[in-house]
C-alpha positions in Angstrom: 0.0 0.0 0.0 1.0 3.6 -0.4 3.3 4.9 2.4 2.3 8.1 4.0 5.1 10.3 5.2 5.3 12.8 8.1 4.9 16.6 7.7 8.1 18.0 6.2 9.7 21.4 5.5 13.1 23.0 5.0 15.4 25.6 6.5 14.8 29.2 5.2 12.2 30.2 2.8 9.1 32.2 3.4 5.3 31.8 3.6 3.1 34.1 1.5 -0.5 34.9 2.1 -3.2 34.7 -0.5 -2.7 38.0 -2.2 -5.4 40.1 -4.1 -5.2 39.0 -7.7 -4.6 35.3 -6.9 -6.3 33.2 -9.6 -9.4 31.3 -8.5 -9.4 27.5 -8.7 -11.3 27.1 -11.9 -9.9 26.3 -15.3 -10.8 28.4 -18.3 -9.6 28.1 -21.9 -7.9 30.9 -23.8 -8.9 31.5 -27.5 -6.6 30.1 -30.2 -4.0 32.6 -31.2 -4.2 34.2 -34.6 -0.5 33.8 -35.0 1.7 31.4 -33.0 5.3 32.3 -32.2 7.2 29.2 -31.4 10.9 29.2 -30.2 12.4 25.9 -31.4 14.5 25.6 -28.2 12.0 25.0 -25.4 12.3 23.2 -22.1 15.3 21.0 -21.5 18.2 20.5 -24.0 19.6 21.7 -27.2 17.8 23.3 -30.2 16.4 20.6 -32.6 16.7 21.0 -36.3 13.6 22.5 -38.1 11.4 20.1 -40.0 9.5 22.8 -41.8 10.2 25.7 -44.2 8.5 29.0 -44.8 5.3 28.5 -46.8 4.6 25.0 -45.5 1.2 24.1 -44.3 1.3 22.5 -40.9 -1.2 20.6 -38.7 -1.3 21.1 -34.9 0.7 18.3 -33.4 3.1 17.6 -36.3 6.8 18.2 -35.6 8.1 21.7 -36.3 11.6 20.6 -35.2 13.3 17.3 -34.2 16.8 15.9 -33.8 16.9 12.4 -32.5 20.7 12.5 -32.3 20.8 15.7 -30.2 20.1 16.1 -26.5 16.7 17.6 -27.0 13.0 16.9 -27.5 10.8 17.5 -30.6 8.7 20.6 -30.8 5.2 20.1 -32.2 3.2 22.7 -34.0 0.8 24.2 -31.5 -1.8 25.3 -34.1 -2.7 24.4 -37.7 -1.9 26.9 -40.4 1.0 28.2 -42.6 4.6 28.8 -41.5 5.1 32.4 -42.5 8.6 32.9 -40.9 11.5 31.0 -39.6 14.0 33.4 -38.2 16.6 34.0 -35.6 15.4 35.6 -32.3 15.8 35.4 -28.6 14.2 33.0 -26.1 11.7 35.0 -24.0 12.9 33.5 -20.7 16.6 33.2 -20.9 17.4 35.8 -23.6 19.6 33.3 -25.5 19.5 33.1 -29.3 17.1 30.6 -30.8 15.3 29.9 -34.1 11.7 31.0 -34.0 8.9 29.6 -36.2 5.8 31.8 -36.8 2.6 30.1 -37.8 -0.4 32.0 -39.3 -3.2 30.0 -37.7 -6.3 28.9 -39.7 -8.5 28.5 -36.6 -8.9 24.7 -36.6 -9.0 23.6 -33.0 -8.0 19.9 -33.5 -4.6 18.3 -33.6 -2.8 15.4 -35.2 -2.7 12.4 -32.8 0.5 10.6 -32.0 1.2 7.2 -33.3 0.9 4.7 -30.5 1.0 0.9 -30.1 -2.3 -0.9 -29.6 -3.6 -2.2 -26.3 -2.7 -1.1 -22.7 0.5 0.9 -22.3 1.5 -1.5 -19.5 2.1 -4.0 -22.4 4.0 -1.7 -24.7 7.4 -2.0 -23.1 9.5 0.9 -21.8 11.1 1.8 -25.1 7.8 2.2 -26.9 6.3 4.1 -24.0 9.3 6.3 -23.9 9.0 7.0 -27.6 5.5 8.3 -27.2 6.5 10.6 -24.4 9.5 11.8 -26.4 7.5 12.5 -29.5 4.8 14.3 -27.6 7.4 16.7 -26.1 6.7 15.6 -22.5 10.4 14.7 -21.9 11.4 18.4 -22.2 9.6 19.4 -19.0 11.8 18.2 -16.1 15.1 19.9 -15.4 17.6 17.7 -17.1 14.9 16.0 -19.2 13.0 12.8 -18.7 15.2 9.8 -19.7 14.0 7.5 -22.5 15.8 5.4 -25.2 16.1 8.7 -27.1 18.5 11.5 -26.3 15.9 13.3 -24.1 17.8 13.6 -20.9 21.3 14.0 -19.4 20.8 10.5 -17.9 22.2 7.9 -20.3 19.8 5.1 -19.3 16.4 5.2 -17.7 17.5 2.3 -15.6 20.0 4.6 -13.8 17.1 6.4 -12.1 16.1 5.2 -8.6 13.6 7.9 -7.6 10.8 9.8 -9.3 9.7 12.9 -7.3 6.4 14.6 -8.1 6.1 18.2 -7.1 2.5 18.9 -6.3 3.0 22.0 -4.0 2.9 25.6 -5.2 4.1 28.4 -2.9 5.0 31.3 -5.1 2.5 34.2 -5.1 -0.2 34.0 -7.9 1.2 30.8 -9.4 -1.7 28.3 -9.1 -1.7 26.4 -12.4 -0.7 23.1 -10.9 -3.2 23.4 -8.1 -6.1 24.0 -10.4 -5.0 21.0 -12.5 -5.1 18.8 -9.3 -8.7 19.8 -8.8 -9.8 19.7 -12.5 -7.7 16.8 -13.8 -7.1 14.6 -10.8 -7.7 11.4 -12.6 -5.2 12.4 -15.3 -2.7 13.4 -12.6 -2.8 10.0 -10.9 -2.8 8.2 -14.2 0.2 10.2 -15.4 2.2 9.3 -12.3 1.6 5.6 -13.1 2.7 6.2 -16.7 5.9 8.0 -15.7 6.7 5.3 -13.2 6.1 2.6 -15.9 8.5 4.5 -18.3 11.3 4.5 -15.6 10.8 1.0 -14.3 11.6 -0.1 -10.8 11.7 3.3 -9.0 10.4 4.7 -5.8 7.8 7.5 -6.4 7.7 10.3 -3.8 4.8 12.8 -4.1 5.0 16.0 -2.2 1.7 17.8 -1.8 0.7 20.8 0.4 -0.6 19.8 3.7 -3.2 22.6 3.4 -4.8 20.6 0.6 -6.3 17.9 2.9 -8.9 16.7 0.6 -6.5 16.2 -2.3 -4.0 14.5 0.1 -6.6 12.0 1.3 -7.8 11.2 -2.2 -4.3 10.7 -3.4 -3.5 8.2 -0.6 -6.7 6.4 -1.4 -6.0 6.2 -5.1 -2.5 4.8 -4.5 -3.5 2.4 -1.7 -2.4 -0.7 -3.4 0.9 0.6 -4.8 3.8 -0.1 -2.5 6.1 2.0 -4.7 4.3 5.2 -3.8 5.2 7.5 -0.9 2.9 10.5 -0.2 4.4 13.3 1.8 2.5 16.3 3.3 4.6 19.5 2.9 4.4 22.9 4.4 3.6 25.3 1.5 6.6 27.5 2.0 8.4 29.1 -0.9 10.6 27.8 -2.7 9.6 24.2 -1.7 9.0 23.3 -5.3 12.6 24.0 -6.4 14.4 20.7 -7.4 17.2 21.3 -4.9 14.9 22.0 -2.0 12.4 19.2 -2.9 15.1 16.6 -3.1 16.5 17.6 0.3 13.0 17.7 1.9 11.8 14.3 0.5 15.0 12.2 0.3 17.3 14.1 2.7 19.9 14.1 -0.1 22.0 17.0 -1.4 21.9 17.8 -5.1 25.6 18.6 -6.1 26.1 22.2 -7.1 25.6 22.7 -10.8 24.2 19.2 -11.4 20.7 18.2 -12.6 18.7 15.7 -10.4 19.5 12.9 -12.8 23.1 13.0 -11.7 22.1 11.4 -8.4 19.5 9.1 -9.9 16.5 11.3 -9.4 13.9 12.7 -11.8 11.6 15.6 -10.6 8.3 16.2 -12.4 5.4 18.5 -11.7 1.7 18.1 -12.0 1.6 19.4 -15.6 4.2 16.8 -16.6 2.1 14.0 -15.2 -1.1 15.3 -16.9 0.8 15.8 -20.2 2.1 12.2 -20.0 -1.5 10.9 -19.4 -2.8 12.9 -22.4 0.0 11.7 -24.7 -0.3 8.0 -23.8 -4.1 7.7 -23.4 -5.3 10.3 -25.9 -2.4 10.6 -28.3 -2.2 14.3 -27.6 1.2 16.1 -28.1 2.3 18.9 -25.8 0.7 21.8 -27.7 -0.8 23.6 -24.7 -0.4 24.1 -21.0 -2.2 25.6 -18.0 -0.9 29.0 -16.8 -2.0 31.2 -13.9 -3.3 34.6 -15.2 -3.1 36.8 -12.1 -1.5 39.7 -10.2 -2.5 42.9 -8.6 -3.4 44.5 -12.0 -5.8 41.7 -12.9 -9.5 42.4 -12.3 -10.6 38.8 -12.9 -7.7 36.4 -12.1 -8.0 32.9 -13.5 -6.1 29.8 -14.6 -6.3 29.2 -18.4 -5.4 26.5 -20.8 -3.4 28.2 -23.5 -1.7 27.0 -26.7 2.1 27.2 -26.7 3.2 30.1 -28.9 0.3 32.4 -27.9 1.7 35.9 -27.7 1.2 37.7 -24.3 -0.6 40.5 -26.2 -3.3 38.1 -27.4 -4.0 37.0 -23.8 -4.3 40.6 -22.7 -6.7 41.3 -25.5 -8.7 38.2 -24.9 -9.2 39.0 -21.2 -9.6 42.8 -21.8 -6.5 44.0 -20.0 -4.4 47.0 -21.0 -0.6 46.4 -20.5 0.0 47.2 -16.9 3.1 48.7 -15.3 4.8 45.3 -15.1 4.3 42.1 -17.1 6.1 39.0 -15.9 6.4 35.6 -17.5 6.0 33.2 -14.5 5.7 34.4 -10.9 6.9 37.7 -9.4 9.9 36.2 -7.6 11.4 34.0 -10.3 9.8 35.4 -13.4 11.2 37.5 -16.3 9.9 40.8 -17.5 9.8 40.6 -21.3 10.7 43.5 -23.6 7.2 43.7 -25.1 3.9 41.9 -25.2 4.6 40.1 -28.4 6.7 37.5 -26.6 5.0 34.0 -26.5 4.0 31.6 -23.9 6.4 28.6 -24.1 6.0 25.2 -22.5 8.2 26.4 -19.6 5.8 29.3 -18.7 3.8 28.6 -15.6 2.1 32.0 -15.1 1.5 35.4 -16.6 1.7 37.9 -13.8 0.4 41.5 -14.2 1.4 44.0 -11.5 0.5 47.5 -10.6 3.4 49.9 -9.8 3.6 51.6 -7.4 2.9 50.4 -4.8 4.6 47.0 -4.8 2.2 44.0 -4.8 4.4 41.6 -2.9 7.1 43.5 -1.2 8.3 47.1 -0.9 11.8 45.7 -1.0 11.4 45.2 -4.7 11.0 48.9 -5.3 12.3 52.3 -4.2 15.8 53.8 -3.9 18.8 51.6 -3.1 20.4 52.3 0.3 23.5 50.9 2.1 23.2 47.4 3.7 22.2 47.7 7.4 23.6 44.2 8.2 20.2 42.9 9.3 20.9 39.3 8.2 17.4 38.8 6.7 18.8 37.6 3.4 20.8 34.9 5.2 17.8 33.8 7.2 15.5 33.2 4.2 18.1 31.6 1.8 17.1 28.0 1.3 20.7 27.1 0.2 22.4 28.5 3.3 24.3 31.1 1.3 25.3 34.7 2.2 23.6 36.7 -0.5 25.0 40.0 0.8 28.6 38.6 0.7 28.0 37.4 -2.8 26.6 40.7 -3.8 29.5 42.7 -2.4 32.1 40.3 -4.0 30.4 40.6 -7.4 30.0 44.4 -7.2 33.7 44.6 -6.4 34.7 42.4 -9.3 35.9 39.6 -7.1 34.4 36.9 -9.4 36.6 34.0 -8.3 35.9 34.6 -4.7 32.1 34.5 -5.4 32.6 31.3 -7.4 35.0 29.3 -5.2 34.6 30.6 -1.7 31.0 31.8 -1.5 29.4 29.1 -3.8 27.7 31.4 -6.3 26.7 28.4 -8.4 24.6 27.0 -5.5 22.1 29.9 -5.8 18.8 28.6 -7.1 17.5 32.1 -8.1 14.5 32.0 -5.8 14.5 35.8 -5.4 13.9 35.8 -1.6 17.0 37.8 -0.8 15.8 40.8 -2.8 12.3 40.3 -1.4 13.3 40.7 2.2 16.1 43.3 1.8 15.0 46.5 3.6 17.9 48.4 1.8 16.3 47.5 -1.6 19.6 46.1 -2.9 19.4 44.2 -6.2 20.7 41.0 -4.6 18.9 38.5 -6.8 19.6 40.3 -10.1 23.3 40.7 -9.3 23.7 37.0 -8.3 21.8 36.1 -11.5 24.3 38.2 -13.6 27.2 36.5 -11.8 25.9 33.1 -12.7 25.5 34.1 -16.3 29.1 35.3 -16.3 30.2 32.0 -14.8 28.3 30.0 -17.5 29.9 32.2 -20.3 33.4 31.7 -18.8 33.0 27.9 -18.8 31.6 27.9 -22.3 34.7 29.9 -23.5 36.9 27.4 -21.8 35.2 24.5 -23.6 35.4 26.2 -27.0 
């Protein structure tokens, strides 16, 4: 039977109240975009080679890009229509160069189903099951990818994985897409866990879910009653509990080595959307062409969670839900998200939320706004850091150009970019942004050394 764990948490972090503008727990559907903007590098891995050319007619679900020899996952067309552009651009989340396909949509809502073996997936075998997940695009979602017989993960062999962790707790303000999926698609969530476990083989499955969701917790334990590979853990909904490094420490009491993906220690971490996408791919033949995002924030009159096609421009969503561009538009949540340059950037399969904020005043913390002042040595940034770092020492080293000290002595690479140091800083120092810039410098340095 399923094994029920004790209530767990971690050192540091912060609890957030339910803020005005938090999406309600009901799932709506966004209109199909008139034009889909699709970066070919999405989720884990390298950029696959394009399989289409300008002028080609495409059907939703067919591959836009695929490279079975590369460490990547196929990118399916999110809408049907005509490819009107294939051009160099930048990824909306990390700002790195990527090829972007633009599809003029024809309005057809359907999609091309995946080819699947007949019969129950439990009889397909792990290779065939992994192929369906790979071709659907599901294997791009976990950090480090989801291992299959294809090059979809940094793990060489699915058999090298011992643990599958399911993150079913959300704690960042406004971000509620996974929670609404638990309520709206619970059967698919549970079925998806079983599919992911089948694809990995003989692994322990540890599911972390917020202890404030008592009804969901009890139902999950009941559904997995006869599965002795399942461990269900109630977790305190403290941010950033869902970060891979924090979740692994909380559930397994193991440290993820700095700079390594979970697969390096035999762990795969998936979220609710990955489980649901796996269920839809295997049971319905549906490729990963849409995802659920939270549409909320202090500037949103009617916050909601919406199912949206990948590639939908932010401006289309603002228009559909009758919102003028507010002072701040953020892809993902307010603490870990990215402010795009304009509203023409698209939702990608990594986007979990679209957060619209008024300014001023600050919706989450006054520490994110206002004039910068000298550090008062309060120690708040040390208290909240889930990685036991000293954000202020890192900040001062980077500001002074002591890059090697930040890297080797102060463990810059261990920062998980949760943003809490900036959130609590009464001096309004740009701690998180400076650490983020330092990590980018470190990655560029290492890339130059390799090349």
